[in-house]
N, C-alpha and C positions, 0 to 999 in steps of 0.2 A: 449595600455599596458595591459598585462594580470593580474588581479587580483588574488592572491592567498586565494582560501578559504579553510578552515580546515572541511573537512566532518564529522571528528569523533570528534572534539575538537572546536566547533563553538565558545566556551568561549574566543578562541584566536583571534577570527575575530574582524576587526573594527565595532563598532555598525553602523557606516553610510553605509558599505558595507551591513550588514544585512538589514538595512532599505530599501536600493536600490532594493533588490531582494525579499523582501517580498511579499508573496502571500497568500490571502484567510484568513490569520489570525487577518486582521484589526479589523474586529468587536469586536473578543475577546479582543485583546489590548485595543482598545477604551474604551469598558465597564469595564475593571478592571482599568485602569488608572483613568477614571472618577469616579467611585466608591471610589478609594482611595483617589483622591482630594476631593471628597465631605465630608471625614470624618473629624470630631472635637474630640478631647480628651473626652473620656466618652462615645462616641457613640458606638452602635453596630459595629461589623465587620464581613466580610465574609471571610472565609477561602475557598482554591480552591484545587482541585486535578485535573491535567490533565492527562490523560489516553491516551495512543497512542503506537503504535509499536516504535521500534527503527527506527531513521530516519524521524519520521512524523513532527519533528518540535518543540518538547517540550522545548529544551534548546534554540531554536531560539526565541520562545516567551519570556522567561524568561530574556534572554539577553537583547532584545529590551524594555520589561518593566523596567528593571533595568536602561538603558540608558535614557530613557524619564523621570524617575522619579529622575534621577540623575541631569538632565539638568532643572528642575523647579528653577527659580531663589530663591536665598537664603532667601529672605523675605518671598516668598510662600512655602517654603518647608515643607512638612508634614512628611516624610517618609525618612529614611535611609534603602535602599535596601542591602540586604546582601545575596551574593551568595555563597553558598557552592561548595565544590568540588563534582563532580559526584559520586565518591566513598569514601565514609567517614569511611574507616577501623577503625579508632582510636575512633569513636563513638559507645560506646556498652552500654551507659545509658544516662538518662537524664542531669545528672550533667556534663558528658562529652559534650553534646551537647550545653548546657548553657555557660560553657568555652569556646568552639569554639564561641559561639555568642558573648561572651564578647570579646575575642581578636578579631574577625572580626571587630566589631563596633569600637573598640578603633583605630584600624589600618585605617578603612575609615574615622572617623570624627575627628581624632587627638586630642581627648580627654584625658587629662593627668591623671585625677581621674579614668577613666576606664583602662587605662593602669596600673596604681598602683593596681587597685583592681585585674586585671588579674593575675599579678605577684604573688600577695598573695594567690590567689586561686588555681594557676595551678597546684601546687604540694601538695594540701590539700587532706589528705586522708579521712576525715569524709564527706561523701556524703552530708549530711543533711547541714553541715556548708557551703558547695560550693552552694547548692542551695540557701540559705539564703542569703549568702554575694553576689551572682551573681543577684540575682532578685531584691535586696535592690539598688545596682549599676545602673542596668537598668531602675529600676521605676525612681531614681533620675535624671537619663540622660534624660529620655522623659519627665518628668515632667517639668524641666528647659527649655526645648525647645519647648513644646507643640506638640510633634512629637511622630511618632510609628517607629517600627522595622518591616520591611517585610523580614521574613525568607522564602529563596527560596531554598527548599531541592530536590534535584533529586534522583531519585530511592529509594522513600520513603518506597516501598514494602520490599526492602533488608533490608533497615535501621530498620525499627519494626519488621520483621517476622526472620530476622537471625542474627541482631546484639543487637538491644535492647531486644527484645524477650518477656521478662517478663511482665505479665499484669499488675502488679502493677506499672511499670516503665511507660508502656504506658498510663496507667490511670493517672499518675502524669503528664505527657505532657500535656494530654487533660485539666485537672486541670488548669494548668498554661494558656494554651490558651484561656481558658473561663474565669477565674477569673482576670488575668493581663488585664489592658485597653490598653497596649502599643503594644503588637505583634499581626501580621497576618501572616499565614502559606500559601505559595502557592507551593504544593508539586506535584511531577510528578511520575508516575508508567507507566510501558509498559501494564499492565493489571489491571483488579479489583483485590483489593486483600481483604481476608477475615476481615481484621480489620475493613474495611470499609461496607462489604455486611453482616455481622454475627451479629445478633441482640444483641448478648451476649458480643460482643467486646467494647472497650470504644470508637472506632471512628465510631460508625455505625451511618449513615445520620449526621454526622458532617461536611462533606466537600460540598460545591457546585460542583458537578462532572461534568467536561466538557471532552466529548471524542473528541479528534482530528482525524477530517476525511481525507482520502485521499484525494489529489487534483483530481479536475475532468480533462478529457482531456483539456480543454479550461485553466484550472490552470496550468497544466503541460506546455501548449504552452507559456503561459504567463511567468511563471518562466524562461524557456529557453530563452525567448526574453530579459527579464530583466538581466538576467546572461550575454547574449551577449552585451548589450548597456553598462553594467558596465565594460566590457573589450573594448568597442569601435569596436566590432569585426563585420564588416559590411558583411564579406563573410559568417560567419555564420549565420546572419539574413537572406541573400540570401537563405541559405541552408535551413534555416527552412521554408521559404515560399513555396519553390519548392518541398520539400519532406515532407509536413506536412502529408500525408497520410501515410508514414512510420512511422512516430513519432507516430500517433494514433493507428497504429497497436502494436508498442511495449509498448504501454501505458497497454495493457491488461496484460502484463508481470512484468512490474514493479510496477503496481498497484497504480500510482500515489504518490509514496513514494517521498517527496521532495529531501530526501537524494539521492537516486537513480538517480533521475532526474538530479541533479547536476553533479554526476559523469557520467551521459550521455553526459552531455554538454562537459564535459573535454574530453571525448572521441572522440566527433565527431568535437570540435573546432581543434584537433590537426591533423586530417585527415578526408576527406571528403568521408564518406561512404554512401553507397546506397542500402545497402543489410540489411534488419534487422536482419538475421540469424548472420551477421558478428556484427552487433551492439549488439545482446544480447549476444553472446559469448564474446564481448569483455567487458561487463558488468560483466559477469560471473568471467572471469579472474582476474578483478580488486578487486572481492569481495572475490575471492577464499582464499587468505590468512587470510582475517578477518573472514571468515566462519570457515575454518580449526583450527583457535585458539578458536572460540567459542565452536566447537565441542569438543575440548581439555579440556574445562572447567566442561564437563560432564562425568561420569562414563561409562564405557564399555556398562552397561546393559541399561543406558539412551541414549546412542548413538544409540544402536539397536532400541529401541523404537521409537527415532526420524525418522531415516532412513525409518522404515516401515511405520509409519504414513505418511511419505512424498510420499511414493510409492503406498500406497494404493487409493482407491477412496476417494473423499473428505467427511471427516466425518466417524470415525471408532469408535465403541464401545469398551470397554475394553475386552469383551469376543472374539469379531474378532480379536483384536489384540493380545491376549493370545494365539490363536491357530495359528495365522499367524507366530508368533515368537516363538512357542513352548515353553511358558513360564507359570509359575501358573499364574491364574488370579488375586489372590491376591496380588502377587508381582507386577503385571501389573498395579493394580490399584495406589499402593504405588507408583511406578515409575511415573505415569502420575500425581500423585498430585505433587510430588516434581518438575517434568519438569513444571507443570502449575505455581508453585508459582515463579518460575524462570523466567517466560515468555515465554517459549519456545513454550507451546501450551496452548489452552485453551479449555473448554468443553462448549457445548450448547445442550438445549433440542430439541428433534425431534419428531416425531410421535411415537406413542404407548409407550409413556414415557420412551422413550430411550435417553440416553447420550451418545454423539458422541464428540470426541476430533478432533481438528484440528491444523494445524501450522498457526498461525494468520499472520505472515509476509510472505507474498506471494513469494518474491524472494527468500527468505532461503527455502521455499520448493521447488522451481523450481531448485535451485542449486542441493539440493540432487538428484533431479530427472534426471538433465543433467549429473551428475557425477556418479550415483550409478546404473542407469540401461538404457542399449541401447534400450529397449522398450519404455521406458518413455521418452527418449530422442528423439526418432524418432516422438511420439505423439506430442510434443511440437513444433519440427520442422514443423510438418504438420499445426498445429494450426497457427504457424507463417504464413505459406502460406495461410491460410484461412483469416487471419485477413489483410495480405498483398493485398489480391485480394479485400477484402471487401472495404476498403478505399482506392482503388485506385482512382486517378483523373479521370476526364473524359478523359483527354489527353491520359493517362496511360490505360485507358480500350480501347479508339480508337486503340492505338498502338498494343494491344494483338489480338483486331478483325482482323487489318489489316495483322498481322502476320500469323494469323491461315487462313485467305482467301488466302493469297499468297502460303503457304505451302500445303494447302490440294487441291488448284487449281492445283499446280503442279503435286501433288498425281493423280489427276482425268485425267490430260493430258498423264501422264504415264500407264493409264488403271485402275486407282482405281475407286471406287465406287463414282459416281457422286451425289449420295444421301447424302454424308456426307457434300459434297459442299454446297447442296440446304439447308441442316440444319443450317448449320453456316451463311449463307447468310440470312436466315429467322431471326435467332437470333440477327444478327447484324442490321437487319431492326427495329426489335421489340426495341432494346435499343435505337436506333434512335427515334423512335415513342415516346418512353416513356420521353425521354428528352424533345422532344419538343411539347408533348401534354399540353394543358392547362387545361384539364380536368381529374380529377383522374380516372372516370369510362372508358373513351376512351383510356387511357393509359391501364389501367388493361384488357380491351377487345383486345387490339393490342397484349399484352402478351400472354393472353390466347389462341387467335387463331394461333400465332406464334409458340409457344411452344407444343400445343397439336396437331398441324398439323403434326409435325415431329416425335412424340414419335417411330414410327416404325423404324425411322433411328438409334436409340438411340445404338444397339448392333455394328452398322458399326462406329460409332463415338467413342465408346469406344474401338475398336479393332484399329482403327487409332490412337487415343491419347497414345493407349498402344506401338504403334511402333515408337513413337517419341524417339529420342536418345539424345535430349539436356536437359532431366530433367526438363521441364517446364510443364509436361502434366498436373500435380496435379493442378497446378494454373490455366491452361487453363479450366479443368474440373469444377474448382469452378466458372468460369464466367457463363457456361452454368447450374450449379445447382443453381446459383442465379437467373438466369432468369426463371429455374421452379418454384421456389419458389414465385417470384413475379406473377407467374399464378393464386394464389390463388385457384388452383385446386389440390386437395390432390391425385388424380388419376395420374395427370402430375408427381407430385413431387414423388410419389411413383416409378413411371416409371424411372425417371431419377435416382433416388438416388439406387434402386436396380440394374439398368443397369450398372451404374459405379461402384458400391461395387464390383460385380460379373466380369464385363469385364475389370477393370484395375487393374494391379498389385499392390498389397498394398492398394486395395481400401478399405477393412475392416478398416484400421487404417486411412489412408488418409481422408476418407470422414466419419468419425466418428462423426462430429458435425451434419452434415445432417441427419445421421441415427439416432440420438438421436431427432432431432427436428421431423422428421417422427414419430418415436414412440409417442412422445408427442402428436402430433397432433391427431394421430389416438386413443390414450388414452382417447379421451375427456380431454385432458390438465392435466393429473395426475400431480400434483405438486412433488410427492415423485420422480417421473423421474428427475428432476431437482435438488431436494435436495442432491442427492448423488454425484454431480457432482463437479469438481473443479471449482474455481472462473472463470478461462479462458474459460472452456468448457461450463459453464452456459451462459456466456456472448455471446460466439459465438451461442448458441442453441437460445438465446433470440433475436438476430438480425435476424436470419432466419425466427423465429417465427412472429417478428413484419413486415418482408417483406411479409410474407404469409398473413399477416393481412392488408396489405397495409400501414402501418404506416411508413415504409421507414426510420426507425430509423438508424443513422448512415451515412445517405447520406449528 
């Protein structure tokens, strides 16, 4: 039976279902749960700030922690976890927050005294009276039960910077969290916020900051498997095993985001897709309404900035952005600051004391590129081809080699250049040799000999590939280029890359990762070449360089 999960509202999901699909967050959950359970009244407390982009699993972690603490036997219970709504629009001051805490705790605990105190203060106009009366009630409740209250506040960046705002109020909140012995705050934010990083702000170095990382390729696969097991979907488990290479290719675009991974499962479990281009477009179609609504939340000038950042090279300075947008630099800096506070962009230092801005949510940037620019869309499609070729299973590689041999043999029989057939056969032999080799050195020598010996046939091969009409020539060329990088010979790599770039239609764009990797190797590995690339392009280049170095990353 299919289990419905709410990708944008995980607080509606059953905790048991969230437990069943939990991946990579167990160490953090275990640490927070154990620390809270070791706490005794009067002891020191640790407050947490969880940071990560939308969909990374912040709400998931809070939901599971709340579930585990709530299931502690009543005789051992030390905490009442209170989960607040993601958007606390009615909270604009610390008294508002305390009233909401009082209401929520009265509801969770069923305590009559708290409920009566809530009714007394909910319409009290004197803020100081609200603070005194609510703190008195909360102290009495916790003292009588020898317990604490766990406050779980999401999007604390918006709460502090856009709603509470005033430093005096934020300072009061810090004072309460330090001086009262009953509260622990676990907050979330999509990005670092100035209230935490600015030494002049009340919450500077106040939290233990935990950055939630994206899932690894193995983590994505585990999450998909657990999701299928939750549904009892054996067909998808078989799909996962068969098309693992395509999912690894798609990983570079979803970026290991758990929400996107679960949306990918929803897409694939309904129809067996075997083309990563279709799968990527399926994800984009699912997310388009969500991203369109998000773009409506910003003004026209901010939208222009966001779109331009997405379409430019990874990492753009305010000056470059101002020139590209034809806007005043001061205005651009102000707009970037506003967008960063909202979590749409973030800045990072680069060489020569430059500050560059990027879109931290990878798929949001890709959505912009796929919808706003035909050129960018083409570049992404070629990168999909690259990763699909790279992660192809041995069986898939054999299928390509066999198809190439058959097609080019037929061409040779019709009077074509037999040198191309010789090239393909040689490269097929080197591929078999590498897979069967027990020594890295002998494998390297086999590649070097096979590839270097046929460099002169590259123009013929490029022409033959270019005459192909079935749209697979770029993928086929990718196999040859990978073999060239495997040779570990820079002259061979240069011959293949330059030959294919100039000899195959759209070669400049189709083989951009290979060109950048070649430039990087020829530059004595100048890291600034990599620093200006998008994450997907950088990952593609790093795969090629590691292959050149015989690390065989990704195999």
